[in-house]
Structure formats: C-alpha cells, structure tokens
C-alpha positions as a printed Julia matrix, in Angstrom:
316×3 Matrix{Float64}:
   0.0    0.06    0.09
   1.44   2.96   -0.92
   0.83   6.37    0.99
   0.25   9.7    -0.52
   2.76  12.91   -0.07
   0.08  15.31    1.16
  -0.66  12.86    4.09
   2.55  13.04    5.21
   2.74  16.94    5.11
  -0.49  16.95    7.09
   1.02  14.81    9.72
   4.19  16.95   10.14
   1.99  20.03   10.37
  -0.2   18.38   13.16
   3.03  17.26   15.18
   4.24  20.86   14.86
   0.91  22.28   16.3
   0.92  20.01   18.94
   4.48  20.86   19.94
   3.55  24.57   19.6
   0.76  24.0    22.08
   3.14  22.2    24.41
   5.55  25.05   23.98
   7.88  22.68   22.56
  10.61  23.71   20.11
  12.43  20.92   17.91
  15.82  21.65   16.66
  17.05  19.58   14.04
  20.42  21.19   14.14
  23.21  18.72   15.57
  20.25  16.61   16.74
  19.89  18.58   19.95
  16.52  19.07   21.45
  15.66  21.71   23.96
  12.6   20.86   26.05
  10.25  22.68   27.66
  10.85  26.31   27.87
   9.27  26.56   31.55
  12.08  24.44   32.49
  14.5   26.69   31.03
  13.02  29.53   32.57
  13.15  27.77   35.94
  16.5   26.97   35.52
  17.31  30.67   34.97
  15.66  31.56   37.84
  17.53  29.12   39.83
  20.66  30.65   38.15
  19.57  34.15   39.01
  19.02  32.99   42.74
  22.46  31.47   42.95
  23.85  34.51   41.4
  22.25  36.65   44.04
  23.49  34.41   46.73
  26.92  34.49   44.97
  26.62  38.34   45.27
  25.64  38.13   48.93
  28.62  35.92   49.5
  30.95  38.26   47.85
  29.47  41.21   49.8
  29.79  39.21   53.12
  33.51  38.33   52.16
  34.36  41.75   51.62
  32.83  42.78   54.88
  34.8   40.2    56.59
  38.04  41.34   54.82
  37.3   45.06   55.98
  36.67  43.98   59.56
  39.91  41.73   59.56
  41.65  44.81   58.4
  40.53  46.77   61.22
  41.11  44.61   63.87
  44.65  44.04   62.22
  45.1   47.74   62.13
  44.11  48.33   65.63
  46.52  47.48   68.26
  45.4   44.9    70.82
  46.07  45.08   74.71
  49.52  43.37   74.17
  50.81  45.76   71.44
  49.18  48.75   73.65
  51.2   47.74   76.48
  54.55  47.53   74.31
  53.86  50.81   72.84
  53.41  52.24   76.34
  56.36  50.58   77.82
  58.6   51.95   74.94
  57.16  55.56   75.52
  58.2   55.04   79.33
  61.72  53.85   78.18
  62.21  56.78   75.81
  61.08  59.07   78.64
  63.33  57.43   81.17
  66.19  57.85   78.79
  65.58  61.45   78.08
  65.35  62.39   81.58
  68.61  60.37   82.35
  70.37  62.32   79.44
  68.61  65.74   80.86
  69.93  65.21   84.57
  73.4   64.07   83.22
  73.7   67.29   81.3
  72.6   69.21   83.95
  74.72  67.6    86.44
  77.65  68.08   84.22
  76.85  71.97   83.88
  76.37  72.35   87.43
  79.41  70.88   88.51
  81.4   72.94   85.98
  79.92  76.02   87.19
  80.54  74.97   90.99
  84.1   74.32   89.8
  84.36  77.67   88.02
  82.92  79.57   90.93
  85.21  77.67   93.43
  88.54  78.32   91.54
  87.38  81.96   91.17
  86.91  82.31   94.91
  90.24  80.48   95.38
  92.02  82.98   93.1
  90.36  85.76   95.03
  91.04  84.52   98.29
  94.64  83.57   97.46
  95.23  86.97   96.04
  93.85  88.57   99.3
  96.4   86.36  101.61
  99.32  87.07   99.06
  98.42  90.91   99.2
  98.0   90.75  103.12
 100.17  88.04  104.58
 100.35  89.42  107.96
  97.6   88.4   110.49
  96.81  89.41  114.17
  94.44  88.25  116.26
  92.85  89.05  119.79
  90.68  86.43  121.65
  89.25  84.95  124.68
  89.12  81.65  126.07
  87.54  79.45  128.95
  88.95  78.22  132.07
  87.08  75.16  132.52
  90.18  73.07  134.35
  90.72  76.14  136.72
  87.0   76.28  137.66
  86.95  72.88  138.36
  90.12  72.59  140.28
  89.78  75.83  142.32
  86.71  75.49  144.29
  85.93  76.59  147.89
  86.11  73.88  150.56
  83.72  73.84  153.36
  85.08  74.66  156.93
  84.01  72.93  160.08
  81.99  74.57  162.57
  81.8   71.97  165.38
  85.54  72.0   166.6
  87.14  73.73  169.58
  87.22  77.39  169.63
  90.93  77.22  169.82
  91.32  75.15  166.49
  92.56  77.63  163.57
  92.9   76.85  159.93
  93.22  79.01  156.74
  90.61  78.38  153.82
  90.82  79.65  150.37
  87.49  81.56  149.5
  86.3   84.04  146.97
  87.74  82.71  144.04
  87.65  84.77  140.45
  88.75  83.69  137.29
  90.24  85.84  134.83
  89.45  83.63  131.83
  92.07  83.32  128.97
  93.23  86.18  126.99
  95.67  85.93  124.01
  97.46  87.62  121.23
  98.62  85.91  118.33
 100.77  87.0   115.21
 100.97  84.92  112.08
 102.53  85.24  108.53
 100.85  83.68  105.83
 103.55  81.55  103.64
 100.66  80.41  101.37
  97.07  79.78  101.41
  97.45  76.58  103.23
 100.05  77.24  106.13
 101.04  79.89  108.42
 103.73  80.53  111.03
 103.69  82.87  114.13
 103.76  83.21  117.87
 100.92  83.24  120.45
 100.89  84.82  124.07
  98.21  83.69  126.43
  97.54  84.72  129.85
  95.12  83.49  132.62
  94.9   84.08  136.29
  92.97  83.03  139.35
  92.39  85.39  142.31
  91.3   84.27  145.76
  91.39  85.35  149.55
  93.06  83.34  152.32
  90.55  83.42  155.18
  91.55  82.04  158.65
  88.65  80.77  160.82
  88.43  79.05  164.1
  86.86  75.66  165.07
  83.34  77.15  165.02
  83.75  78.82  161.55
  84.39  82.0   162.87
  86.7   84.51  160.65
  89.74  85.62  162.34
  91.79  87.1   159.89
  91.9   87.59  155.82
  94.32  87.93  153.55
  93.16  89.52  150.08
  94.99  89.72  146.61
  95.96  86.26  146.55
  96.55  85.16  143.18
  98.18  82.56  140.65
  98.96  83.6   136.91
 100.16  81.61  133.97
 101.64  83.39  131.05
 102.34  81.17  127.75
 104.4   82.09  125.27
 103.81  79.57  122.16
 105.02  79.28  118.59
 102.42  78.22  116.52
 101.72  76.51  112.98
  98.56  76.61  111.37
  97.17  74.53  108.35
  94.19  75.59  106.31
  92.47  72.73  104.48
  89.38  74.55  103.17
  88.8   77.99  101.85
  85.56  79.52  100.41
  84.56  83.11   99.7
  83.54  83.94  103.55
  84.66  80.68  105.42
  87.93  78.96  106.29
  88.58  75.89  108.17
  92.19  75.23  109.76
  93.99  73.31  112.46
  96.67  74.61  114.45
  99.45  73.13  116.89
 101.56  75.26  119.14
 104.57  74.13  121.25
 106.02  76.74  123.87
 106.85  77.86  127.43
 104.51  78.44  130.36
 105.42  80.94  133.19
 103.43  80.04  136.59
 103.82  82.77  139.27
 101.79  82.71  142.54
 101.64  84.77  145.94
 102.15  81.29  147.56
 105.18  78.77  147.42
 104.78  75.65  145.61
 106.12  72.23  147.45
 109.82  73.41  146.18
 109.41  76.85  147.95
 109.09  78.42  144.61
 106.93  81.4   143.91
 107.79  81.25  139.84
 107.94  78.02  137.88
 108.38  77.13  134.38
 106.78  74.01  132.32
 106.36  73.36  128.75
 102.94  74.38  127.29
 100.8   72.59  124.42
  98.21  74.14  122.48
  96.08  72.29  120.31
  93.41  73.69  117.84
  91.38  70.65  116.55
  89.25  72.42  114.54
  89.12  76.22  113.71
  86.65  78.17  111.68
  87.6   81.7   110.4
  84.6   83.83  108.99
  84.99  87.23  107.02
  86.28  88.61  103.63
  88.84  91.18  103.05
  90.78  92.54  105.92
  89.02  91.91  108.93
  87.45  88.57  110.0
  86.19  86.48  113.25
  87.17  83.06  114.22
  86.18  80.26  116.61
  88.32  76.97  117.91
  87.79  74.05  119.64
  90.87  72.29  121.51
  92.78  72.79  124.6
  95.92  74.03  126.21
  98.22  71.97  128.5
 101.2   72.79  130.86
 102.68  70.77  133.55
 105.89  69.3   134.68
 104.75  66.33  137.01
 101.67  65.13  138.89
 102.54  67.9   141.47
 103.31  70.73  139.25
  99.98  70.77  136.82
  99.15  74.17  135.83
  96.79  73.88  133.07
  95.06  70.56  131.83
  92.26  70.8   129.33
  91.94  74.4   129.78
  90.82  76.95  127.16
  88.65  74.25  125.34
  86.75  76.96  123.49
  88.12  80.23  122.05
  86.59  83.03  120.33
  88.63  85.65  118.42
  88.54  88.64  115.97
  91.52  89.66  113.86
  92.73  91.71  110.76
  95.1   91.26  107.88
  97.87  93.61  107.31
C-alpha cells in the first residue's frame, strides 16, 4: 500500500501544532533538542537565585575582609602595652640624659666659681700676708680644780685653819701673730694669759673668821710658737687646725712644794678645728681644742684648759 505525499505533510503539520501547544521547540540542528521552555525559565530563575547568593557571599566576604583589616590595624592589649613601655623607656632615657647634662653643667659652674673664689682668696692672702688676732678662752680646768672647801663649825674654839675663798677667774686672753707663707700654712707666735684670784681666810673651830688676806693670786703666761694648716677656703669661710709648743711661766703669791713662787713648764696648745669667717681685711674665728702645761703630777698648771676660744682679727 502506498502513502500519498500530502498525507505525510499533514502529519508533520499536526505534530508541529501539537509541539507549539505544549511550548516545545524541536531543533534538528546537530540533533540537539531543547525541551520545555518553562523548565528553561526555572533553571534561569535558579541561576539568578544562585547569582544573588553569590553576590551576597561576595558582599559578606568583603565585609569580613574589611573587619579583619580594621582589627589588624588596631593594636591589641599586648601591642598597646609594648607601645606604652616603649614611651616610658624613651622618657626615662631622656630624663637620664637631661639630668646627666644638667649635673655636668652644674659641676662645671661650681668648679668655676670655686676656682674664682680660690683665686680671689689667695690674692687677698698674698696681698695681706700678716695676720693679728685678739681672743678669749674658757677656764674650765681652773674652775673645776679651784673650788671653795667647806670649813668645820663644831671644833673647839682654839682650833684655827686657813681656807681659800672667793675665787675669781680672769679667763684666757691671748694675742697671736701669724705670717701666711701660702694659702694653706702659716707660722707665728701666740701669747696667752690666765689667772685665778682668791682670799686666804683664817677661821676657828666654830667657823668664825679671824683673819683675811686678800689679793692672793696665781698667773700663767704662755709663749707658744704656732703652726696653722688651712685645708678649706671659700669666699667667706675657712677651716683650719693649729698646733703650738712653747713655754708656760707660772707665778703665784704662794710657794709650791719646792718653795718657789715662779715655775716654768712646757705648754702645748692644740686647735683641733678652727673656723674663720670674713672676707677682706677683718674676720672673726672660733676654735675647739685645749691647752696643757705641767711638769709632774705635783706641778700641773693647765690641763684641758681653753677648750673653746673666740677671737677677732685683721690682715695687714
């Protein structure tokens, strides 16, 4: 049985219409068939959804990157501690350098002023090498030794004894001359006088006064060559020590155990610490030391006397 050609054409047309009704397009190119446009549209929509998710993911990723960059750029607690400690070290080093520099400048200025004061002081000493002092010293030894003794009042009336009463102390008075051979040592002579005055009173056993002899006295005159050493000089103050060795002449209205009214003994004067205050020609000074004079245990004239002295003087 043979089919007619127009029947085949009608069959193809019917098939095409049926495909159009179902939105089906048939491609005969390379035998590829694309089905159902709705499926294609849904796939496209899914692709769009996927693309939007990808966009959100990209945005999220960029936000994370920015956040990490901010976190990385901001120092944490440990970094902040290191930064602060570094600032502290830099400040400490700066303060050390500043203090070292300031101290160096101050020391230089002090040395300069000290040198200038020394030059000026030494110039004064060189221009006025002669020095004269007049001073006063205490009599501690004599005050302790020469004391009034109590007299009895219950003995018989025919008992008599002589007592030393009404002591007076002249204190030490001295004159000194020194020649300054340099700014640190001087050589000279010192003459010192001290005396004790009293009354000899005769009393009976009841303490009644029978007789009185006034104007009783003992005197010490010491002639002492002296060497002085100055170890500190400033514009107004000088410190020094001195040593003197000479002769003491003791005279008294009474005789000693050898029957003498005049005795000689060596004398030593020690100035442990002396301070002189003054600038230019006039000055004042104080000293702490002592004066000794004795020959034996029975011939002690001064022992620990003139511990403190004060004087005024001038340079010539």
